All heavy atoms as TSV, in Angstrom:
chain	resi	resn	atom	element	x	y	z
A	1	MET	N	N	0.843	-1.182	0.000
A	1	MET	CA	C	0.000	0.000	0.000
A	1	MET	C	C	0.888	1.245	0.000
A	1	MET	O	O	1.840	1.325	0.768
A	1	MET	CB	C	-0.873	-0.032	1.239
A	1	MET	CG	C	-1.844	1.077	1.319
A	1	MET	SD	S	-3.432	0.273	1.389
A	1	MET	CE	C	-4.504	1.510	0.902
A	2	LEU	N	N	0.552	2.170	-0.837
A	2	LEU	CA	C	1.349	3.385	-0.941
A	2	LEU	C	C	0.838	4.450	0.020
A	2	LEU	O	O	-0.359	4.628	0.179
A	2	LEU	CB	C	1.277	3.948	-2.363
A	2	LEU	CG	C	1.831	3.057	-3.463
A	2	LEU	CD1	C	1.601	3.709	-4.809
A	2	LEU	CD2	C	3.282	2.777	-3.252
A	3	GLY	N	N	1.764	5.147	0.651
A	3	GLY	CA	C	1.393	6.262	1.504
A	3	GLY	C	C	1.110	7.500	0.679
A	3	GLY	O	O	1.346	7.548	-0.525
A	4	ARG	N	N	0.623	8.527	1.329
A	4	ARG	CA	C	0.238	9.735	0.584
A	4	ARG	C	C	1.417	10.407	-0.088
A	4	ARG	O	O	1.289	11.025	-1.125
A	4	ARG	CB	C	-0.510	10.703	1.478
A	4	ARG	CG	C	0.341	11.308	2.537
A	4	ARG	CD	C	-0.462	12.246	3.380
A	4	ARG	NE	N	0.410	12.786	4.402
A	4	ARG	CZ	C	0.033	13.604	5.310
A	4	ARG	NH1	N	-1.209	13.987	5.362
A	4	ARG	NH2	N	0.877	14.059	6.200
A	5	TYR	N	N	2.621	10.290	0.487
A	5	TYR	CA	C	3.789	10.915	-0.123
A	5	TYR	C	C	4.213	10.201	-1.395
A	5	TYR	O	O	4.635	10.820	-2.348
A	5	TYR	CB	C	4.939	10.982	0.879
A	5	TYR	CG	C	4.588	11.841	2.059
A	5	TYR	CD1	C	4.374	11.287	3.296
A	5	TYR	CD2	C	4.440	13.219	1.909
A	5	TYR	CE1	C	4.021	12.078	4.386
A	5	TYR	CE2	C	4.087	14.012	2.977
A	5	TYR	CZ	C	3.880	13.446	4.215
A	5	TYR	OH	O	3.519	14.226	5.277
A	6	GLU	N	N	4.115	8.868	-1.408
A	6	GLU	CA	C	4.451	8.122	-2.610
A	6	GLU	C	C	3.464	8.430	-3.732
A	6	GLU	O	O	3.823	8.522	-4.880
A	6	GLU	CB	C	4.457	6.620	-2.333
A	6	GLU	CG	C	5.652	6.144	-1.564
A	6	GLU	CD	C	5.450	6.224	-0.061
A	6	GLU	OE1	O	4.390	6.649	0.395
A	6	GLU	OE2	O	6.376	5.867	0.666
A	7	ARG	N	N	2.191	8.559	-3.401
A	7	ARG	CA	C	1.174	8.840	-4.421
A	7	ARG	C	C	1.318	10.246	-5.002
A	7	ARG	O	O	0.998	10.464	-6.153
A	7	ARG	CB	C	-0.228	8.674	-3.824
A	7	ARG	CG	C	-0.679	7.266	-3.808
A	7	ARG	CD	C	-2.138	7.179	-3.430
A	7	ARG	NE	N	-2.230	6.306	-2.286
A	7	ARG	CZ	C	-2.739	6.619	-1.119
A	7	ARG	NH1	N	-3.240	7.798	-0.906
A	7	ARG	NH2	N	-2.767	5.759	-0.135
A	8	ALA	N	N	1.793	11.173	-4.202
A	8	ALA	CA	C	1.870	12.567	-4.640
A	8	ALA	C	C	2.993	12.788	-5.649
A	8	ALA	O	O	2.938	13.710	-6.442
A	8	ALA	CB	C	2.064	13.484	-3.434
A	9	ASN	N	N	4.003	11.956	-5.645
A	9	ASN	CA	C	5.147	12.126	-6.526
A	9	ASN	C	C	4.840	11.484	-7.879
A	9	ASN	O	O	4.528	10.313	-7.957
A	9	ASN	CB	C	6.373	11.465	-5.895
A	9	ASN	CG	C	7.641	11.837	-6.603
A	9	ASN	OD1	O	7.649	12.075	-7.804
A	9	ASN	ND2	N	8.723	11.884	-5.877
A	10	ASN	N	N	4.963	12.251	-8.950
A	10	ASN	CA	C	4.622	11.757	-10.283
A	10	ASN	C	C	5.821	11.246	-11.070
A	10	ASN	O	O	5.674	10.844	-12.202
A	10	ASN	CB	C	3.901	12.847	-11.088
A	10	ASN	CG	C	2.538	13.131	-10.528
A	10	ASN	OD1	O	1.878	12.247	-9.986
A	10	ASN	ND2	N	2.106	14.378	-10.639
A	11	GLY	N	N	6.996	11.238	-10.478
A	11	GLY	CA	C	8.183	10.798	-11.198
A	11	GLY	C	C	8.390	9.295	-11.116
A	11	GLY	O	O	7.553	8.548	-10.622
A	12	GLU	N	N	9.562	8.870	-11.600
A	12	GLU	CA	C	9.902	7.453	-11.585
A	12	GLU	C	C	10.405	7.055	-10.202
A	12	GLU	O	O	11.250	7.731	-9.618
A	12	GLU	CB	C	10.974	7.162	-12.633
A	12	GLU	CG	C	11.248	5.706	-12.813
A	12	GLU	CD	C	12.087	5.398	-14.039
A	12	GLU	OE1	O	12.349	6.311	-14.842
A	12	GLU	OE2	O	12.467	4.230	-14.186
A	13	ALA	N	N	9.884	5.969	-9.692
A	13	ALA	CA	C	10.267	5.465	-8.377
A	13	ALA	C	C	11.502	4.581	-8.486
A	13	ALA	O	O	11.796	4.029	-9.538
A	13	ALA	CB	C	9.118	4.667	-7.770
A	14	VAL	N	N	12.206	4.439	-7.379
A	14	VAL	CA	C	13.278	3.465	-7.258
A	14	VAL	C	C	12.788	2.441	-6.247
A	14	VAL	O	O	12.376	2.791	-5.144
A	14	VAL	CB	C	14.593	4.119	-6.772
A	14	VAL	CG1	C	15.661	3.068	-6.537
A	14	VAL	CG2	C	15.066	5.153	-7.778
A	15	VAL	N	N	12.814	1.170	-6.660
A	15	VAL	CA	C	12.224	0.110	-5.856
A	15	VAL	C	C	13.220	-1.020	-5.655
A	15	VAL	O	O	13.965	-1.363	-6.575
A	15	VAL	CB	C	10.945	-0.436	-6.550
A	15	VAL	CG1	C	10.349	-1.595	-5.791
A	15	VAL	CG2	C	9.915	0.667	-6.730
A	16	GLU	N	N	13.246	-1.589	-4.457
A	16	GLU	CA	C	13.995	-2.818	-4.192
A	16	GLU	C	C	12.983	-3.953	-4.220
A	16	GLU	O	O	11.987	-3.917	-3.500
A	16	GLU	CB	C	14.677	-2.769	-2.824
A	16	GLU	CG	C	15.891	-1.895	-2.788
A	16	GLU	CD	C	16.574	-1.934	-1.435
A	16	GLU	OE1	O	16.111	-2.636	-0.503
A	16	GLU	OE2	O	17.578	-1.225	-1.299
A	17	TYR	N	N	13.241	-4.956	-5.058
A	17	TYR	CA	C	12.312	-6.066	-5.236
A	17	TYR	C	C	12.766	-7.256	-4.406
A	17	TYR	O	O	13.917	-7.657	-4.464
A	17	TYR	CB	C	12.240	-6.461	-6.714
A	17	TYR	CG	C	11.842	-5.314	-7.599
A	17	TYR	CD1	C	12.789	-4.641	-8.363
A	17	TYR	CD2	C	10.531	-4.883	-7.652
A	17	TYR	CE1	C	12.431	-3.579	-9.169
A	17	TYR	CE2	C	10.163	-3.822	-8.454
A	17	TYR	CZ	C	11.117	-3.172	-9.209
A	17	TYR	OH	O	10.759	-2.112	-9.999
A	18	GLY	N	N	11.822	-7.810	-3.636
A	18	GLY	CA	C	12.088	-9.009	-2.853
A	18	GLY	C	C	11.214	-10.142	-3.341
A	18	GLY	O	O	10.480	-10.011	-4.325
A	19	ASP	N	N	11.277	-11.257	-2.657
A	19	ASP	CA	C	10.435	-12.402	-2.999
A	19	ASP	C	C	9.013	-12.134	-2.507
A	19	ASP	O	O	8.724	-12.310	-1.328
A	19	ASP	CB	C	10.972	-13.687	-2.360
A	19	ASP	CG	C	12.296	-14.109	-2.968
A	19	ASP	OD1	O	12.518	-13.821	-4.159
A	19	ASP	OD2	O	13.096	-14.729	-2.256
A	20	GLY	N	N	8.161	-11.683	-3.405
A	20	GLY	CA	C	6.768	-11.408	-3.073
A	20	GLY	C	C	6.533	-10.062	-2.425
A	20	GLY	O	O	5.404	-9.731	-2.077
A	21	THR	N	N	7.581	-9.274	-2.233
A	21	THR	CA	C	7.439	-7.948	-1.636
A	21	THR	C	C	8.291	-6.950	-2.415
A	21	THR	O	O	9.171	-7.328	-3.182
A	21	THR	CB	C	7.906	-7.925	-0.167
A	21	THR	OG1	O	9.299	-8.232	-0.130
A	21	THR	CG2	C	7.126	-8.904	0.680
A	22	MET	N	N	8.012	-5.688	-2.197
A	22	MET	CA	C	8.849	-4.647	-2.775
A	22	MET	C	C	8.912	-3.496	-1.786
A	22	MET	O	O	8.005	-3.304	-0.979
A	22	MET	CB	C	8.311	-4.178	-4.116
A	22	MET	CG	C	6.993	-3.514	-4.072
A	22	MET	SD	S	6.538	-2.952	-5.721
A	22	MET	CE	C	4.910	-2.325	-5.377
A	23	ARG	N	N	10.017	-2.751	-1.838
A	23	ARG	CA	C	10.198	-1.614	-0.952
A	23	ARG	C	C	10.552	-0.398	-1.790
A	23	ARG	O	O	11.499	-0.437	-2.588
A	23	ARG	CB	C	11.328	-1.906	0.035
A	23	ARG	CG	C	11.547	-0.801	1.053
A	23	ARG	CD	C	12.558	-1.221	2.097
A	23	ARG	NE	N	13.926	-1.134	1.639
A	23	ARG	CZ	C	14.687	-0.038	1.722
A	23	ARG	NH1	N	14.203	1.072	2.218
A	23	ARG	NH2	N	15.940	-0.069	1.289
A	24	VAL	N	N	9.786	0.667	-1.613
A	24	VAL	CA	C	10.034	1.902	-2.355
A	24	VAL	C	C	11.185	2.633	-1.672
A	24	VAL	O	O	11.087	3.025	-0.513
A	24	VAL	CB	C	8.764	2.780	-2.416
A	24	VAL	CG1	C	9.060	4.093	-3.116
A	24	VAL	CG2	C	7.636	2.036	-3.114
A	25	VAL	N	N	12.281	2.800	-2.408
A	25	VAL	CA	C	13.469	3.482	-1.900
A	25	VAL	C	C	13.357	4.970	-2.176
A	25	VAL	O	O	13.690	5.797	-1.332
A	25	VAL	CB	C	14.750	2.907	-2.556
A	25	VAL	CG1	C	15.988	3.660	-2.110
A	25	VAL	CG2	C	14.867	1.423	-2.241
A	26	LYS	N	N	12.910	5.305	-3.379
A	26	LYS	CA	C	12.696	6.704	-3.773
A	26	LYS	C	C	11.257	6.811	-4.274
A	26	LYS	O	O	10.888	6.121	-5.234
A	26	LYS	CB	C	13.660	7.112	-4.882
A	26	LYS	CG	C	13.452	8.519	-5.366
A	26	LYS	CD	C	14.373	8.849	-6.533
A	26	LYS	CE	C	13.840	10.078	-7.235
A	26	LYS	NZ	N	13.968	9.986	-8.677
A	27	PRO	N	N	10.444	7.627	-3.635
A	27	PRO	CA	C	9.032	7.730	-4.032
A	27	PRO	C	C	8.847	8.156	-5.483
A	27	PRO	O	O	9.647	8.898	-6.039
A	27	PRO	CB	C	8.474	8.808	-3.096
A	27	PRO	CG	C	9.404	8.826	-1.940
A	27	PRO	CD	C	10.764	8.475	-2.496
A	28	GLY	N	N	7.810	7.651	-6.071
A	28	GLY	CA	C	7.426	7.976	-7.433
A	28	GLY	C	C	6.125	7.281	-7.745
A	28	GLY	O	O	5.608	6.516	-6.930
A	29	SER	N	N	5.593	7.509	-8.918
A	29	SER	CA	C	4.305	6.908	-9.269
A	29	SER	C	C	4.443	5.711	-10.202
A	29	SER	O	O	3.482	4.994	-10.420
A	29	SER	CB	C	3.391	7.954	-9.906
A	29	SER	OG	O	3.986	8.481	-11.078
A	30	PHE	N	N	5.674	5.486	-10.748
A	30	PHE	CA	C	5.839	4.383	-11.688
A	30	PHE	C	C	7.274	3.883	-11.691
A	30	PHE	O	O	8.182	4.540	-11.184
A	30	PHE	CB	C	5.444	4.817	-13.108
A	30	PHE	CG	C	6.401	5.823	-13.713
A	30	PHE	CD1	C	7.455	5.406	-14.514
A	30	PHE	CD2	C	6.244	7.181	-13.490
A	30	PHE	CE1	C	8.346	6.322	-15.064
A	30	PHE	CE2	C	7.121	8.105	-14.047
A	30	PHE	CZ	C	8.171	7.677	-14.836
A	31	VAL	N	N	7.453	2.684	-12.266
A	31	VAL	CA	C	8.775	2.131	-12.591
A	31	VAL	C	C	8.734	1.766	-14.066
A	31	VAL	O	O	7.661	1.720	-14.667
A	31	VAL	CB	C	9.130	0.895	-11.734
A	31	VAL	CG1	C	9.315	1.281	-10.285
A	31	VAL	CG2	C	8.108	-0.206	-11.883
A	32	ARG	N	N	9.873	1.492	-14.654
A	32	ARG	CA	C	9.912	1.129	-16.074
A	32	ARG	C	C	10.139	-0.364	-16.242
A	32	ARG	O	O	10.911	-0.981	-15.509
A	32	ARG	CB	C	11.020	1.873	-16.791
A	32	ARG	CG	C	10.765	3.357	-16.833
A	32	ARG	CD	C	11.366	4.003	-18.048
A	32	ARG	NE	N	11.026	5.406	-18.025
A	32	ARG	CZ	C	9.968	5.916	-18.653
A	32	ARG	NH1	N	9.181	5.137	-19.340
A	32	ARG	NH2	N	9.712	7.205	-18.584
A	33	CYS	N	N	9.467	-0.922	-17.233
A	33	CYS	CA	C	9.665	-2.321	-17.582
A	33	CYS	C	C	11.083	-2.485	-18.105
A	33	CYS	O	O	11.531	-1.725	-18.970
A	33	CYS	CB	C	8.652	-2.755	-18.636
A	33	CYS	SG	S	8.897	-4.445	-19.228
A	34	ALA	N	N	11.801	-3.480	-17.593
A	34	ALA	CA	C	13.186	-3.718	-17.992
A	34	ALA	C	C	13.303	-4.199	-19.431
A	34	ALA	O	O	14.361	-4.076	-20.038
A	34	ALA	CB	C	13.820	-4.746	-17.059
A	35	VAL	N	N	12.217	-4.714	-19.995
A	35	VAL	CA	C	12.253	-5.254	-21.351
A	35	VAL	C	C	11.747	-4.236	-22.367
A	35	VAL	O	O	12.392	-3.996	-23.384
A	35	VAL	CB	C	11.436	-6.559	-21.446
A	35	VAL	CG1	C	11.375	-7.071	-22.868
A	35	VAL	CG2	C	12.018	-7.616	-20.522
A	36	THR	N	N	10.603	-3.629	-22.092
A	36	THR	CA	C	9.973	-2.733	-23.066
A	36	THR	C	C	10.253	-1.255	-22.819
A	36	THR	O	O	10.084	-0.444	-23.721
A	36	THR	CB	C	8.450	-2.920	-23.053
A	36	THR	OG1	O	7.928	-2.470	-21.800
A	36	THR	CG2	C	8.068	-4.361	-23.301
A	37	GLY	N	N	10.630	-0.905	-21.598
A	37	GLY	CA	C	10.839	0.498	-21.261
A	37	GLY	C	C	9.557	1.242	-20.945
A	37	GLY	O	O	9.589	2.429	-20.620
A	38	GLU	N	N	8.418	0.549	-21.020
A	38	GLU	CA	C	7.136	1.191	-20.741
A	38	GLU	C	C	6.993	1.481	-19.248
A	38	GLU	O	O	7.437	0.687	-18.414
A	38	GLU	CB	C	5.978	0.287	-21.170
A	38	GLU	CG	C	5.901	0.062	-22.659
A	38	GLU	CD	C	4.770	-0.891	-23.012
A	38	GLU	OE1	O	3.601	-0.552	-22.719
A	38	GLU	OE2	O	5.065	-1.964	-23.549
A	39	PRO	N	N	6.361	2.607	-18.908
A	39	PRO	CA	C	6.116	2.891	-17.488
A	39	PRO	C	C	5.042	1.960	-16.927
A	39	PRO	O	O	4.072	1.636	-17.604
A	39	PRO	CB	C	5.637	4.346	-17.491
A	39	PRO	CG	C	5.153	4.613	-18.865
A	39	PRO	CD	C	5.891	3.685	-19.781
A	40	ILE	N	N	5.244	1.520	-15.698
A	40	ILE	CA	C	4.288	0.671	-14.992
A	40	ILE	C	C	3.890	1.409	-13.718
A	40	ILE	O	O	4.740	1.630	-12.839
A	40	ILE	CB	C	4.911	-0.680	-14.595
A	40	ILE	CG1	C	5.567	-1.369	-15.790
A	40	ILE	CG2	C	3.867	-1.579	-13.936
A	40	ILE	CD1	C	6.492	-2.515	-15.395
A	41	PRO	N	N	2.625	1.819	-13.581
A	41	PRO	CA	C	2.207	2.467	-12.333
A	41	PRO	C	C	2.460	1.519	-11.153
A	41	PRO	O	O	2.232	0.314	-11.260
A	41	PRO	CB	C	0.705	2.694	-12.529
A	41	PRO	CG	C	0.492	2.635	-14.010
A	41	PRO	CD	C	1.536	1.706	-14.546
A	42	LEU	N	N	2.959	2.042	-10.044
A	42	LEU	CA	C	3.257	1.196	-8.892
A	42	LEU	C	C	2.036	0.406	-8.436
A	42	LEU	O	O	2.157	-0.735	-8.019
A	42	LEU	CB	C	3.811	2.025	-7.743
A	42	LEU	CG	C	5.248	2.490	-7.882
A	42	LEU	CD1	C	5.685	3.259	-6.644
A	42	LEU	CD2	C	6.190	1.343	-8.135
A	43	ASP	N	N	0.873	1.014	-8.528
A	43	ASP	CA	C	-0.357	0.319	-8.137
A	43	ASP	C	C	-0.656	-0.879	-9.035
A	43	ASP	O	O	-1.372	-1.785	-8.632
A	43	ASP	CB	C	-1.558	1.267	-8.164
A	43	ASP	CG	C	-1.515	2.290	-7.043
A	43	ASP	OD1	O	-0.774	2.068	-6.062
A	43	ASP	OD2	O	-2.218	3.307	-7.142
A	44	ALA	N	N	-0.107	-0.902	-10.246
A	44	ALA	CA	C	-0.365	-1.986	-11.198
A	44	ALA	C	C	0.805	-2.965	-11.314
A	44	ALA	O	O	0.712	-3.944	-12.045
A	44	ALA	CB	C	-0.672	-1.397	-12.579
A	45	LEU	N	N	1.890	-2.727	-10.584
A	45	LEU	CA	C	3.075	-3.575	-10.682
A	45	LEU	C	C	2.792	-4.951	-10.087
A	45	LEU	O	O	2.453	-5.077	-8.918
A	45	LEU	CB	C	4.251	-2.922	-9.953
A	45	LEU	CG	C	5.567	-3.679	-9.972
A	45	LEU	CD1	C	6.052	-3.918	-11.393
A	45	LEU	CD2	C	6.610	-2.920	-9.175
A	46	ARG	N	N	2.907	-5.987	-10.909
A	46	ARG	CA	C	2.626	-7.354	-10.483
A	46	ARG	C	C	3.781	-8.317	-10.746
A	46	ARG	O	O	3.843	-9.376	-10.149
A	46	ARG	CB	C	1.397	-7.900	-11.219
A	46	ARG	CG	C	0.135	-7.107	-11.037
A	46	ARG	CD	C	-0.483	-7.337	-9.669
A	46	ARG	NE	N	-1.714	-6.586	-9.524
A	46	ARG	CZ	C	-1.814	-5.370	-9.002
A	46	ARG	NH1	N	-0.743	-4.761	-8.578
A	46	ARG	NH2	N	-2.972	-4.756	-8.902
A	47	TYR	N	N	4.674	-7.944	-11.648
A	47	TYR	CA	C	5.727	-8.865	-12.067
A	47	TYR	C	C	7.100	-8.230	-11.905
A	47	TYR	O	O	7.332	-7.120	-12.381
A	47	TYR	CB	C	5.539	-9.254	-13.543
A	47	TYR	CG	C	4.137	-9.710	-13.862
A	47	TYR	CD1	C	3.266	-8.883	-14.563
A	47	TYR	CD2	C	3.685	-10.960	-13.451
A	47	TYR	CE1	C	1.974	-9.294	-14.854
A	47	TYR	CE2	C	2.394	-11.373	-13.737
A	47	TYR	CZ	C	1.550	-10.538	-14.435
A	47	TYR	OH	O	0.270	-10.954	-14.710
A	48	TRP	N	N	8.008	-8.949	-11.230
A	48	TRP	CA	C	9.382	-8.482	-11.102
A	48	TRP	C	C	10.292	-9.654	-10.779
A	48	TRP	O	O	9.841	-10.734	-10.436
A	48	TRP	CB	C	9.505	-7.401	-10.030
A	48	TRP	CG	C	9.164	-7.844	-8.638
A	48	TRP	CD1	C	9.962	-8.552	-7.777
A	48	TRP	CD2	C	7.952	-7.613	-7.940
A	48	TRP	NE1	N	9.326	-8.765	-6.584
A	48	TRP	CE2	C	8.073	-8.194	-6.656
A	48	TRP	CE3	C	6.763	-6.965	-8.260
A	48	TRP	CZ2	C	7.062	-8.149	-5.712
A	48	TRP	CZ3	C	5.753	-6.923	-7.315
A	48	TRP	CH2	C	5.907	-7.500	-6.064
A	49	SER	N	N	11.583	-9.400	-10.901
A	49	SER	CA	C	12.593	-10.391	-10.546
A	49	SER	C	C	13.398	-9.852	-9.372
A	49	SER	O	O	14.045	-8.803	-9.487
A	49	SER	CB	C	13.528	-10.658	-11.725
A	49	SER	OG	O	14.652	-11.413	-11.293
A	50	ALA	N	N	13.361	-10.581	-8.257
A	50	ALA	CA	C	14.153	-10.192	-7.092
A	50	ALA	C	C	15.635	-10.413	-7.367
A	50	ALA	O	O	16.480	-9.648	-6.897
A	50	ALA	CB	C	13.722	-10.989	-5.867
A	51	VAL	N	N	15.965	-11.431	-8.142
A	51	VAL	CA	C	17.357	-11.739	-8.471
A	51	VAL	C	C	17.953	-10.645	-9.349
A	51	VAL	O	O	19.057	-10.157	-9.101
A	51	VAL	CB	C	17.468	-13.115	-9.168
A	51	VAL	CG1	C	18.870	-13.371	-9.667
A	51	VAL	CG2	C	17.010	-14.218	-8.233
A	52	ARG	N	N	17.228	-10.252	-10.378
A	52	ARG	CA	C	17.728	-9.237	-11.325
A	52	ARG	C	C	17.398	-7.809	-10.909
A	52	ARG	O	O	17.914	-6.863	-11.494
A	52	ARG	CB	C	17.117	-9.478	-12.703
A	52	ARG	CG	C	17.661	-10.682	-13.378
A	52	ARG	CD	C	17.318	-10.587	-14.865
A	52	ARG	NE	N	17.950	-11.689	-15.532
A	52	ARG	CZ	C	17.296	-12.768	-15.948
A	52	ARG	NH1	N	16.006	-12.860	-15.797
A	52	ARG	NH2	N	17.936	-13.741	-16.535
A	53	GLN	N	N	16.469	-7.652	-9.946
A	53	GLN	CA	C	16.006	-6.329	-9.536
A	53	GLN	C	C	15.434	-5.567	-10.726
A	53	GLN	O	O	15.781	-4.420	-10.997
A	53	GLN	CB	C	17.127	-5.533	-8.847
A	53	GLN	CG	C	17.516	-6.096	-7.495
A	53	GLN	CD	C	16.373	-6.009	-6.490
A	53	GLN	OE1	O	15.931	-4.924	-6.148
A	53	GLN	NE2	N	15.884	-7.158	-6.032
A	54	GLU	N	N	14.529	-6.254	-11.454
A	54	GLU	CA	C	13.881	-5.680	-12.630
A	54	GLU	C	C	12.370	-5.833	-12.514
A	54	GLU	O	O	11.884	-6.826	-11.972
A	54	GLU	CB	C	14.310	-6.410	-13.901
A	54	GLU	CG	C	15.754	-6.267	-14.242
A	54	GLU	CD	C	16.145	-7.031	-15.491
A	54	GLU	OE1	O	15.477	-8.014	-15.864
A	54	GLU	OE2	O	17.143	-6.636	-16.098
A	55	ALA	N	N	11.664	-4.862	-13.074
A	55	ALA	CA	C	10.208	-4.917	-13.155
A	55	ALA	C	C	9.796	-5.274	-14.578
A	55	ALA	O	O	10.521	-4.967	-15.536
A	55	ALA	CB	C	9.616	-3.553	-12.789
A	56	TYR	N	N	8.640	-5.933	-14.702
A	56	TYR	CA	C	8.127	-6.340	-16.014
A	56	TYR	C	C	6.659	-5.959	-16.134
A	56	TYR	O	O	5.894	-6.106	-15.185
A	56	TYR	CB	C	8.281	-7.856	-16.209
A	56	TYR	CG	C	9.682	-8.334	-15.955
A	56	TYR	CD1	C	9.995	-9.051	-14.819
A	56	TYR	CD2	C	10.703	-8.049	-16.852
A	56	TYR	CE1	C	11.287	-9.482	-14.569
A	56	TYR	CE2	C	12.004	-8.472	-16.607
A	56	TYR	CZ	C	12.286	-9.186	-15.465
A	56	TYR	OH	O	13.569	-9.598	-15.218
A	57	ILE	N	N	6.272	-5.533	-17.304
A	57	ILE	CA	C	4.907	-5.082	-17.522
A	57	ILE	C	C	3.922	-6.235	-17.705
A	57	ILE	O	O	2.737	-6.084	-17.439
A	57	ILE	CB	C	4.833	-4.091	-18.708
A	57	ILE	CG1	C	3.547	-3.296	-18.642
A	57	ILE	CG2	C	5.028	-4.797	-20.037
A	57	ILE	CD1	C	3.586	-1.990	-19.372
A	58	SER	N	N	4.418	-7.400	-18.142
A	58	SER	CA	C	3.520	-8.526	-18.429
A	58	SER	C	C	4.274	-9.841	-18.369
A	58	SER	O	O	5.513	-9.862	-18.417
A	58	SER	CB	C	2.926	-8.366	-19.836
A	58	SER	OG	O	3.954	-8.518	-20.799
A	59	PRO	N	N	3.543	-10.954	-18.317
A	59	PRO	CA	C	4.207	-12.260	-18.384
A	59	PRO	C	C	4.988	-12.440	-19.691
A	59	PRO	O	O	6.033	-13.088	-19.707
A	59	PRO	CB	C	3.055	-13.261	-18.292
A	59	PRO	CG	C	1.964	-12.528	-17.598
A	59	PRO	CD	C	2.115	-11.094	-18.042
A	60	GLU	N	N	4.497	-11.853	-20.764
A	60	GLU	CA	C	5.197	-11.945	-22.054
A	60	GLU	C	C	6.568	-11.272	-21.979
A	60	GLU	O	O	7.536	-11.757	-22.563
A	60	GLU	CB	C	4.349	-11.314	-23.169
A	60	GLU	CG	C	3.082	-12.074	-23.492
A	60	GLU	CD	C	1.940	-11.816	-22.504
A	60	GLU	OE1	O	1.957	-10.806	-21.783
A	60	GLU	OE2	O	1.035	-12.672	-22.443
A	61	ALA	N	N	6.652	-10.168	-21.245
A	61	ALA	CA	C	7.935	-9.482	-21.081
A	61	ALA	C	C	8.906	-10.351	-20.288
A	61	ALA	O	O	10.100	-10.401	-20.597
A	61	ALA	CB	C	7.731	-8.135	-20.392
A	62	ILE	N	N	8.401	-11.068	-19.287
A	62	ILE	CA	C	9.247	-11.976	-18.506
A	62	ILE	C	C	9.799	-13.077	-19.414
A	62	ILE	O	O	10.992	-13.376	-19.386
A	62	ILE	CB	C	8.452	-12.604	-17.342
A	62	ILE	CG1	C	7.995	-11.529	-16.369
A	62	ILE	CG2	C	9.295	-13.651	-16.624
A	62	ILE	CD1	C	6.973	-12.018	-15.364
A	63	LEU	N	N	8.932	-13.678	-20.220
A	63	LEU	CA	C	9.372	-14.743	-21.123
A	63	LEU	C	C	10.417	-14.250	-22.109
A	63	LEU	O	O	11.389	-14.957	-22.407
A	63	LEU	CB	C	8.178	-15.336	-21.862
A	63	LEU	CG	C	7.224	-16.164	-20.995
A	63	LEU	CD1	C	5.998	-16.573	-21.802
A	63	LEU	CD2	C	7.936	-17.381	-20.438
A	64	LYS	N	N	10.228	-13.029	-22.600
A	64	LYS	CA	C	11.201	-12.465	-23.529
A	64	LYS	C	C	12.559	-12.310	-22.850
A	64	LYS	O	O	13.596	-12.644	-23.424
A	64	LYS	CB	C	10.712	-11.123	-24.062
A	64	LYS	CG	C	11.631	-10.537	-25.098
A	64	LYS	CD	C	11.065	-9.300	-25.734
A	64	LYS	CE	C	12.036	-8.791	-26.780
A	64	LYS	NZ	N	11.572	-7.587	-27.427
A	65	ARG	N	N	12.566	-11.827	-21.609
A	65	ARG	CA	C	13.824	-11.667	-20.874
A	65	ARG	C	C	14.482	-13.031	-20.636
A	65	ARG	O	O	15.699	-13.184	-20.793
A	65	ARG	CB	C	13.573	-10.978	-19.537
A	65	ARG	CG	C	14.793	-10.895	-18.645
A	65	ARG	CD	C	15.928	-10.072	-19.229
A	65	ARG	NE	N	15.735	-8.689	-18.859
A	65	ARG	CZ	C	16.115	-7.666	-19.607
A	65	ARG	NH1	N	16.724	-7.867	-20.750
A	65	ARG	NH2	N	15.896	-6.449	-19.222
A	66	LEU	N	N	13.690	-14.042	-20.279
A	66	LEU	CA	C	14.236	-15.377	-20.055
A	66	LEU	C	C	14.844	-15.959	-21.329
A	66	LEU	O	O	15.885	-16.607	-21.289
A	66	LEU	CB	C	13.161	-16.317	-19.500
A	66	LEU	CG	C	12.703	-16.020	-18.074
A	66	LEU	CD1	C	11.533	-16.927	-17.715
A	66	LEU	CD2	C	13.840	-16.182	-17.090
A	67	LYS	N	N	14.199	-15.716	-22.459
A	67	LYS	CA	C	14.741	-16.204	-23.736
A	67	LYS	C	C	16.039	-15.478	-24.083
A	67	LYS	O	O	16.957	-16.072	-24.631
A	67	LYS	CB	C	13.715	-16.023	-24.850
A	67	LYS	CG	C	12.586	-17.017	-24.754
A	67	LYS	CD	C	11.575	-16.788	-25.843
A	67	LYS	CE	C	10.404	-17.734	-25.697
A	67	LYS	NZ	N	9.342	-17.495	-26.673
A	68	GLU	N	N	16.114	-14.176	-23.770
A	68	GLU	CA	C	17.322	-13.396	-24.048
A	68	GLU	C	C	18.519	-13.874	-23.224
A	68	GLU	O	O	19.631	-13.947	-23.720
A	68	GLU	CB	C	17.081	-11.912	-23.721
A	68	GLU	CG	C	16.166	-11.180	-24.641
A	68	GLU	CD	C	15.825	-9.793	-24.137
A	68	GLU	OE1	O	16.260	-9.389	-23.052
A	68	GLU	OE2	O	15.096	-9.094	-24.855
A	69	THR	N	N	18.257	-14.206	-21.969
A	69	THR	CA	C	19.354	-14.537	-21.072
A	69	THR	C	C	19.578	-16.028	-20.907
A	69	THR	O	O	20.649	-16.456	-20.499
A	69	THR	CB	C	19.105	-13.943	-19.678
A	69	THR	OG1	O	17.915	-14.508	-19.140
A	69	THR	CG2	C	18.996	-12.438	-19.738
A	70	GLY	N	N	18.538	-16.810	-21.190
A	70	GLY	CA	C	18.659	-18.244	-21.065
A	70	GLY	C	C	18.648	-18.768	-19.648
A	70	GLY	O	O	18.967	-19.910	-19.398
A	71	ARG	N	N	18.315	-17.908	-18.680
A	71	ARG	CA	C	18.237	-18.348	-17.283
A	71	ARG	C	C	17.321	-17.453	-16.476
A	71	ARG	O	O	17.047	-16.316	-16.863
A	71	ARG	CB	C	19.603	-18.399	-16.646
A	71	ARG	CG	C	20.483	-17.234	-16.982
A	71	ARG	CD	C	21.873	-17.491	-16.540
A	71	ARG	NE	N	22.250	-16.495	-15.558
A	71	ARG	CZ	C	23.482	-16.145	-15.326
A	71	ARG	NH1	N	24.438	-16.722	-15.980
A	71	ARG	NH2	N	23.767	-15.228	-14.441
A	72	PRO	N	N	16.868	-17.944	-15.307
A	72	PRO	CA	C	15.925	-17.171	-14.469
A	72	PRO	C	C	16.509	-15.942	-13.833
A	72	PRO	O	O	17.614	-15.679	-13.759
A	72	PRO	CB	C	15.505	-18.155	-13.391
A	72	PRO	CG	C	16.290	-19.379	-13.570
A	72	PRO	CD	C	17.111	-19.253	-14.816
């Protein structure tokens, strides 16, 4: 859940991704997909890699990254 300060900031957030959790390091309203570069509103962020510390806009973006790197 985002606090009022995180919601008020319209810039790009910096996030630390964990296993099933995330922590906002620098407040913002969105992060960028590591594959497509598209902005992902924090409220809509559902996919990320804790190992790579990357956010993904969709399952298709995750599959594309896995095919590019050949590993999880």
